[in-house]
VMD Tcl script that draws the C-alpha trace (Angstrom):
set ca {
  {-8.00 27.43 -49.09}
  {-5.64 30.44 -49.05}
  {-3.24 30.04 -46.39}
  {-2.81 32.89 -43.37}
  {-1.50 33.56 -40.51}
  {-4.14 35.66 -38.71}
  {-6.89 33.23 -36.80}
  {-10.75 33.58 -37.22}
  {-13.07 33.30 -34.48}
  {-16.42 31.80 -35.18}
  {-19.66 32.22 -33.35}
  {-21.70 29.38 -33.25}
  {-25.36 29.59 -33.46}
  {-28.81 28.44 -34.99}
  {-27.44 29.34 -38.41}
  {-24.39 27.45 -38.04}
  {-24.83 24.74 -35.73}
  {-25.57 21.98 -38.67}
  {-22.53 19.72 -38.60}
  {-21.61 20.04 -42.67}
  {-21.73 23.38 -42.45}
  {-19.53 23.82 -39.35}
  {-17.11 21.66 -40.86}
  {-16.95 23.38 -44.37}
  {-16.51 26.27 -41.93}
  {-13.17 25.34 -40.22}
  {-11.97 23.98 -43.61}
  {-12.44 27.31 -44.82}
  {-10.32 29.10 -41.67}
  {-12.21 29.13 -38.50}
  {-9.87 27.79 -35.47}
  {-11.63 29.30 -32.61}
  {-15.34 28.41 -32.32}
  {-16.94 31.01 -29.65}
  {-19.88 29.91 -27.64}
  {-21.95 32.82 -26.37}
  {-23.37 32.35 -22.82}
  {-25.50 35.17 -23.11}
  {-28.22 32.62 -24.83}
  {-29.50 29.34 -24.03}
  {-29.04 27.00 -20.87}
  {-26.15 25.07 -19.63}
  {-27.13 22.03 -22.00}
  {-26.82 23.54 -25.11}
  {-23.73 24.95 -24.49}
  {-22.18 21.13 -23.78}
  {-24.14 20.17 -27.22}
  {-22.66 22.88 -29.03}
  {-18.63 22.35 -27.79}
  {-19.79 18.31 -28.46}
  {-20.86 19.35 -32.06}
  {-17.74 21.47 -32.00}
  {-15.32 18.91 -31.00}
  {-16.83 16.18 -33.13}
  {-16.94 18.36 -36.04}
  {-13.24 18.94 -35.86}
  {-12.22 15.76 -35.33}
  {-14.01 14.78 -38.59}
  {-11.88 17.52 -40.85}
  {-8.48 16.41 -39.10}
  {-8.04 20.08 -37.70}
  {-8.09 21.54 -34.06}
  {-10.09 23.79 -33.06}
  {-10.20 25.83 -29.55}
  {-13.47 26.66 -27.83}
  {-14.57 30.35 -26.31}
  {-16.73 30.09 -23.53}
  {-17.80 34.11 -23.73}
  {-19.69 34.94 -20.29}
  {-22.75 37.30 -20.69}
  {-21.38 39.44 -17.93}
  {-23.95 41.59 -15.87}
  {-27.30 42.48 -16.92}
  {-27.03 46.61 -17.14}
  {-30.75 46.61 -19.24}
  {-34.05 47.93 -19.12}
  {-37.05 45.69 -18.23}
  {-39.75 44.51 -20.50}
  {-42.41 46.26 -22.69}
  {-45.96 45.35 -22.27}
  {-46.43 45.91 -26.27}
  {-42.39 44.53 -26.51}
  {-41.45 47.89 -27.66}
  {-41.86 52.02 -27.36}
  {-41.11 55.07 -29.84}
  {-39.22 57.55 -27.52}
  {-39.73 61.01 -29.17}
  {-36.80 64.08 -28.27}
  {-37.45 66.82 -25.51}
  {-40.09 63.86 -23.95}
  {-39.99 62.70 -20.40}
  {-38.88 58.99 -19.86}
  {-38.50 56.94 -16.40}
  {-36.22 54.19 -15.66}
  {-37.81 52.82 -12.59}
  {-36.06 49.97 -10.39}
  {-38.88 49.20 -8.14}
  {-41.10 48.61 -11.08}
  {-42.73 45.30 -11.65}
  {-45.28 46.01 -13.91}
  {-44.69 46.07 -17.79}
  {-43.12 49.43 -19.30}
  {-44.54 52.03 -21.46}
  {-44.30 55.42 -22.83}
  {-43.55 57.01 -19.26}
  {-41.31 54.41 -18.38}
  {-40.15 51.11 -17.89}
  {-38.76 49.31 -14.78}
  {-34.96 47.89 -15.09}
  {-32.65 44.29 -14.67}
  {-30.23 46.47 -13.38}
  {-31.14 47.44 -10.09}
  {-28.46 49.34 -8.68}
  {-28.67 52.32 -11.55}
  {-29.91 54.38 -9.22}
  {-27.28 54.99 -7.37}
  {-24.88 55.18 -10.37}
  {-26.17 58.23 -11.92}
  {-26.33 61.75 -11.27}
  {-28.09 64.83 -12.60}
  {-26.61 65.38 -16.17}
  {-25.50 62.28 -16.42}
  {-26.14 60.82 -20.25}
  {-27.39 57.70 -20.29}
  {-27.37 55.41 -23.93}
  {-29.09 52.68 -24.42}
  {-29.57 50.21 -27.45}
  {-25.51 50.81 -28.28}
  {-25.68 53.96 -28.29}
  {-28.77 54.57 -30.66}
  {-31.40 56.17 -27.70}
  {-29.47 59.06 -25.35}
  {-31.62 60.05 -22.05}
  {-29.98 62.96 -20.09}
  {-30.37 62.30 -16.27}
  {-32.88 64.59 -14.80}
  {-33.44 63.80 -11.46}
  {-32.95 60.69 -9.24}
  {-35.97 60.34 -6.71}
  {-35.55 56.75 -4.74}
  {-35.58 53.71 -7.04}
  {-36.51 56.26 -9.77}
  {-34.29 57.85 -12.39}
  {-36.10 60.27 -14.42}
  {-34.34 61.85 -17.72}
  {-34.89 63.82 -20.67}
  {-35.10 62.38 -23.95}
  {-32.02 63.70 -25.94}
  {-31.94 61.41 -29.07}
  {-35.03 59.43 -29.67}
  {-36.01 55.97 -31.22}
  {-37.66 52.55 -31.20}
  {-36.54 51.03 -27.46}
  {-37.51 47.34 -27.03}
  {-37.65 44.69 -24.54}
  {-34.42 43.85 -22.80}
  {-32.00 46.34 -24.40}
  {-28.72 47.67 -22.51}
  {-27.82 50.51 -20.80}
  {-24.61 52.28 -21.10}
  {-23.49 55.59 -19.20}
  {-21.20 57.75 -20.98}
  {-17.55 58.13 -19.81}
  {-18.26 54.75 -17.58}
  {-19.03 54.76 -13.69}
  {-21.67 51.77 -13.70}
  {-21.44 49.65 -10.82}
  {-21.89 46.27 -11.63}
  {-19.53 43.57 -10.49}
  {-18.04 41.74 -13.95}
  {-18.81 38.28 -12.89}
  {-22.57 37.67 -11.55}
  {-23.79 34.35 -10.36}
  {-24.88 33.58 -13.34}
  {-21.27 34.06 -14.92}
  {-20.18 31.73 -12.02}
  {-22.52 28.84 -12.58}
  {-21.23 28.90 -16.48}
  {-17.17 28.74 -15.22}
  {-18.31 25.49 -13.89}
  {-20.17 24.51 -17.15}
  {-17.70 25.58 -19.34}
  {-14.83 23.63 -17.58}
  {-16.73 20.41 -17.96}
  {-16.29 20.40 -21.57}
  {-13.23 21.87 -21.03}
  {-13.03 25.09 -22.90}
  {-10.17 26.54 -23.98}
  {-10.74 29.73 -23.24}
  {-13.06 31.93 -21.14}
  {-13.61 35.70 -22.29}
  {-14.74 38.02 -19.39}
  {-17.41 40.28 -19.94}
  {-17.11 44.07 -18.63}
  {-13.80 43.55 -15.97}
  {-13.07 46.71 -14.82}
  {-9.65 46.15 -13.61}
  {-7.10 43.05 -13.26}
  {-8.99 42.03 -9.66}
  {-11.71 41.04 -11.43}
  {-9.80 38.63 -14.00}
  {-7.92 37.30 -10.89}
  {-11.25 36.28 -9.40}
  {-12.40 34.82 -12.62}
  {-9.00 33.16 -12.95}
  {-9.33 31.34 -9.66}
  {-13.15 30.40 -10.33}
  {-12.08 28.89 -13.89}
  {-9.06 26.54 -11.96}
  {-11.26 25.65 -9.29}
  {-13.62 24.45 -11.82}
  {-11.34 22.92 -13.63}
  {-9.50 21.15 -11.20}
  {-11.66 17.80 -11.26}
  {-10.85 17.60 -14.97}
  {-6.93 18.68 -14.40}
  {-7.75 21.29 -16.73}
  {-6.76 25.23 -16.51}
  {-8.43 27.75 -19.55}
  {-7.20 30.40 -21.04}
  {-8.72 33.64 -19.75}
  {-9.72 36.26 -22.08}
  {-10.62 40.08 -21.27}
  {-13.04 41.83 -22.67}
  {-12.08 45.35 -22.90}
  {-15.62 47.06 -22.95}
  {-15.67 49.59 -20.08}
  {-14.19 52.81 -20.41}
  {-12.90 52.14 -16.63}
  {-10.73 49.29 -17.93}
  {-8.47 51.48 -20.35}
  {-6.47 53.29 -17.69}
  {-5.95 49.59 -16.16}
  {-5.09 48.19 -19.96}
  {-1.50 46.71 -18.39}
  {-2.68 45.33 -15.18}
  {-5.45 43.64 -17.01}
  {-3.22 42.68 -19.74}
  {-0.56 40.97 -16.95}
  {-3.80 39.19 -15.40}
  {-4.76 37.78 -18.41}
  {-3.75 35.85 -20.97}
  {-5.12 37.82 -23.91}
  {-7.69 40.31 -24.72}
  {-10.50 41.27 -26.85}
  {-10.94 44.06 -28.68}
  {-14.82 44.91 -27.95}
  {-15.68 47.39 -30.11}
  {-19.51 47.39 -29.65}
  {-19.88 48.43 -25.49}
  {-16.30 50.47 -25.74}
  {-17.89 52.44 -28.81}
  {-20.55 53.52 -26.70}
  {-18.56 54.34 -23.36}
  {-15.92 56.00 -25.06}
  {-17.57 57.49 -28.08}
  {-16.83 55.96 -31.54}
  {-14.53 58.25 -32.81}
  {-11.66 57.27 -29.91}
  {-11.90 53.44 -30.70}
  {-9.77 52.84 -33.49}
  {-7.16 53.98 -31.98}
  {-7.76 52.84 -28.64}
  {-7.93 49.39 -30.91}
  {-4.49 49.64 -32.62}
  {-3.10 50.85 -28.88}
  {-4.46 47.50 -27.50}
  {-3.09 45.29 -30.23}
  {0.28 46.66 -30.07}
  {0.37 46.80 -26.00}
  {-1.15 42.71 -25.73}
  {2.21 41.70 -28.34}
  {4.60 43.62 -26.19}
  {3.17 41.42 -23.46}
  {3.34 38.52 -24.86}
  {-0.64 38.55 -24.49}
  {-2.89 37.41 -27.55}
  {-5.49 39.71 -29.05}
  {-9.10 39.07 -30.67}
  {-10.47 42.24 -32.43}
  {-14.35 42.25 -32.54}
  {-17.56 43.31 -33.79}
  {-19.52 44.52 -36.67}
  {-16.83 43.24 -38.69}
  {-18.64 41.73 -41.49}
  {-21.89 43.02 -40.27}
  {-23.45 43.69 -43.69}
  {-22.83 39.69 -44.67}
  {-25.51 39.06 -41.77}
  {-27.95 39.55 -44.99}
  {-25.84 40.42 -47.36}
  {-23.78 37.64 -49.73}
  {-20.68 40.07 -50.05}
  {-19.25 42.69 -47.21}
  {-18.89 46.47 -47.70}
  {-15.68 48.18 -48.65}
  {-15.18 49.39 -45.56}
  {-15.95 46.29 -43.87}
  {-12.95 44.72 -46.18}
  {-10.93 47.50 -44.74}
  {-11.59 47.12 -41.32}
  {-10.47 43.65 -41.12}
  {-7.71 44.13 -43.74}
  {-6.35 46.97 -40.78}
  {-6.79 44.74 -38.23}
  {-4.84 42.40 -39.42}
  {-2.15 44.82 -40.05}
  {-1.57 46.10 -36.73}
  {-1.06 42.86 -35.72}
  {-4.35 41.26 -34.21}
  {-4.21 37.61 -33.43}
  {-7.35 36.54 -34.41}
  {-10.85 38.64 -36.26}
  {-13.60 37.66 -34.56}
  {-17.27 37.22 -36.33}
  {-20.39 37.41 -33.76}
  {-24.16 37.40 -35.51}
  {-22.74 37.07 -38.81}
  {-21.75 33.33 -38.56}
  {-24.59 32.81 -35.54}
  {-28.01 34.01 -36.63}
  {-26.52 35.40 -40.88}
  {-27.56 34.27 -43.88}
  {-24.22 33.44 -45.06}
  {-22.21 32.31 -42.13}
  {-19.63 29.98 -44.34}
  {-19.58 32.98 -47.39}
  {-18.29 35.36 -43.97}
  {-15.81 32.96 -42.99}
  {-14.21 32.71 -47.29}
  {-14.25 36.17 -47.43}
  {-12.41 36.67 -44.14}
  {-10.02 34.57 -44.31}
  {-9.20 35.56 -48.34}
  {-8.96 39.22 -46.46}
  {-6.42 37.96 -44.01}
  {-4.18 36.37 -46.77}
  {-3.99 39.39 -48.65}
  {-3.23 42.10 -45.64}
  {-0.57 39.36 -44.80}
  {0.93 39.59 -48.22}
  {1.37 43.07 -47.91}
  {2.84 43.33 -44.69}
  {6.80 44.42 -43.49}
  {8.48 42.07 -41.77}
  {10.65 44.20 -39.44}
  {12.43 41.36 -37.07}
  {16.11 43.60 -36.66}
  {14.06 46.59 -35.66}
  {11.89 44.10 -32.75}
  {15.56 42.53 -31.83}
  {17.15 46.02 -31.46}
  {17.72 47.00 -27.64}
  {16.30 43.63 -26.22}
  {17.12 41.45 -23.51}
  {16.11 38.48 -22.43}
  {16.52 37.04 -19.49}
  {15.47 33.02 -19.69}
  {16.65 30.76 -22.13}
  {13.42 29.59 -23.68}
  {12.67 32.98 -24.80}
  {16.05 33.19 -26.27}
  {15.83 30.76 -27.77}
  {12.45 31.46 -29.40}
  {13.82 34.74 -30.80}
  {17.05 32.98 -32.06}
  {14.77 30.77 -34.18}
  {12.94 33.34 -35.71}
  {15.93 35.51 -36.71}
  {18.10 32.63 -37.71}
  {14.85 31.82 -39.79}
  {13.93 34.58 -41.16}
  {17.37 35.77 -42.50}
  {18.39 31.77 -43.89}
  {14.75 31.89 -45.62}
  {13.97 29.21 -44.14}
  {10.43 26.99 -44.93}
  {9.23 26.18 -41.46}
  {9.95 26.83 -37.92}
  {9.13 24.09 -35.87}
  {8.53 24.42 -31.95}
  {8.35 20.54 -30.19}
  {6.51 22.57 -26.69}
  {4.47 21.00 -23.35}
  {3.50 24.15 -22.41}
  {3.09 26.68 -25.85}
  {5.00 29.17 -24.11}
  {8.18 29.06 -26.85}
  {5.33 29.65 -29.31}
  {3.60 32.22 -27.74}
  {6.93 34.18 -28.17}
  {7.32 34.10 -31.33}
  {4.38 34.36 -32.43}
  {4.53 38.18 -31.37}
  {6.84 38.88 -33.80}
  {5.62 39.17 -37.82}
  {7.24 36.39 -39.83}
  {6.19 35.63 -42.99}
  {7.26 32.21 -42.26}
  {5.03 29.55 -40.90}
  {5.70 28.40 -37.30}
  {4.35 24.20 -36.31}
  {3.87 23.69 -33.33}
  {4.38 19.85 -32.16}
  {2.87 18.96 -28.83}
  {2.03 15.87 -27.00}
  {-0.96 17.17 -24.98}
  {-4.00 18.18 -26.68}
  {-4.97 21.13 -24.53}
  {-1.83 22.93 -25.63}
  {-2.49 22.19 -29.39}
  {-5.88 23.76 -28.81}
  {-4.75 26.87 -26.57}
  {-2.41 27.57 -29.85}
  {-5.74 27.82 -32.16}
  {-5.40 31.26 -31.49}
  {-1.53 32.04 -31.59}
  {-1.46 34.04 -34.99}
  {0.83 32.46 -37.98}
  {1.08 29.26 -35.46}
  {-0.02 25.97 -36.68}
  {-0.30 23.75 -34.07}
  {-0.11 19.49 -34.80}
  {-0.83 16.92 -32.12}
  {2.27 14.29 -31.99}
  {3.34 11.98 -29.67}
  {7.01 12.23 -29.25}
  {9.82 10.34 -28.37}
  {11.81 11.37 -24.87}
  {14.88 10.97 -26.33}
  {16.02 14.24 -28.32}
  {17.27 12.66 -31.64}
  {14.51 10.37 -31.99}
  {11.89 12.83 -31.23}
  {13.90 15.54 -33.98}
  {13.68 12.98 -36.38}
  {10.84 12.30 -35.91}
  {9.18 15.76 -36.25}
  {10.64 15.99 -39.78}
  {9.28 12.47 -41.20}
  {5.74 13.89 -39.75}
  {6.10 17.35 -41.56}
  {7.44 15.24 -44.63}
  {4.27 12.94 -44.57}
  {2.05 15.31 -44.46}
  {3.48 17.27 -47.11}
  {4.83 20.61 -44.93}
  {8.23 20.22 -45.96}
  {9.92 18.22 -48.99}
  {13.69 17.51 -49.78}
  {16.33 19.69 -49.16}
  {14.06 22.58 -47.70}
  {16.05 24.42 -44.77}
  {14.10 24.93 -41.15}
  {14.62 25.49 -37.63}
  {13.40 23.40 -34.78}
  {13.58 24.09 -31.06}
  {13.09 21.57 -27.90}
  {13.96 21.32 -24.17}
  {16.37 18.75 -23.35}
  {15.10 16.38 -20.97}
  {12.05 16.64 -23.17}
  {8.93 17.21 -22.04}
  {9.54 19.75 -19.14}
  {7.35 22.65 -19.72}
  {9.85 25.56 -20.11}
  {12.39 24.08 -20.66}
  {12.91 24.83 -24.31}
  {17.35 24.91 -24.25}
  {17.90 23.95 -28.04}
  {17.95 25.65 -31.26}
  {18.80 23.69 -34.38}
  {19.26 24.12 -38.11}
  {18.34 21.75 -40.61}
  {18.23 20.45 -43.70}
  {15.33 17.41 -45.11}
  {17.18 14.91 -46.69}
}
mol new
graphics top color blue
foreach p $ca { graphics top sphere $p radius 0.5 }
foreach p [lrange $ca 0 end-1] q [lrange $ca 1 end] { graphics top cylinder $p $q radius 0.2 }
display resetview
């Protein structure tokens, strides 16, 4: 398996729920498993979380679990025949008060607020933008539209408004229950769908912390950037989150396909500058749902996200429902490795004009700088909270970072950090003993050999979160 710094998030679903297959996928490079709360009941997610933990344990890898909340259901209702074919120039009514199944004239709405959110002239994009309706008039609970771009519209397809502006709250009553379910199995990350601002993320964090309190667990919070309204508030959303997801599906529908690549680059850059993690998602290997090999364009897409500096690339239907879940992971793994081999390391430039206000951050930067110029074999960090390692992982360096921690929750959280291999290790509270233990541990695993030079960081006294204050350059005996 090629070693690569970029992490792979795979969505678990019917195609990947066989334990033996999941174990192979983890060995092929999956470091984070996403549970999609848009499908299934609470018990299904609990069972799948157990499946992930058991598979990871069996193959000796630590894997993080990301609970992805459904968010508001901004969708049409159901049709009498399951679907209709809308024709350009015909009229079609979206009716919030309709209870009977839909037909060619109109359909009910799961999202009852739509008549208050739109006005004549607005463009509504249905089914990921494949169908376009122009709002003609709003009469009471009915939105009268003209079909601008027709096509097949089936049950429960999503609705977006071009330019954004739908008022649906990011967190629904279902999401609040799902957060409790996610905390019952200590999900490492919770991904929040459709946040508009920092307040949405702060509310999600409060709910997650309260739900996690009985388990003494606090998850990382990921903001899925998929609304036009979120773009002006990116900085505040990042500050309120542990990371973001470039959710290119809904985002593309709201801001237009052409705007998304530049936004992706901007978001990845901003996340790295603000010491947050970033995952790039949606249709990365879409053709592999049905084909054993990707298109050249998909290969370029994954490679470009890697070259942009994303922490992780995410697979959705490719691994949840596709025919080739393992092959998809193997392809992504080899693309990541090849793209990273072509990366330029510009550490010296990264540090120009930088000032650090924290000792632990200065130590992290010092370890990177020294290891790079010494051409060290590895950077090793003894870490309690993972913050030193997060700082290190924000900079491109072709030297692997090994994070040794006594906390399983910290180890799993670091599974999303680029270029970090997190390992669980009980260490002595005596500094010198702990440093010797770390070297022995890495030698036993074949990570380091005699005469290898490495940089190691730790804190004294040991075990204090945020207390990293020491950098040592060592040579293996």
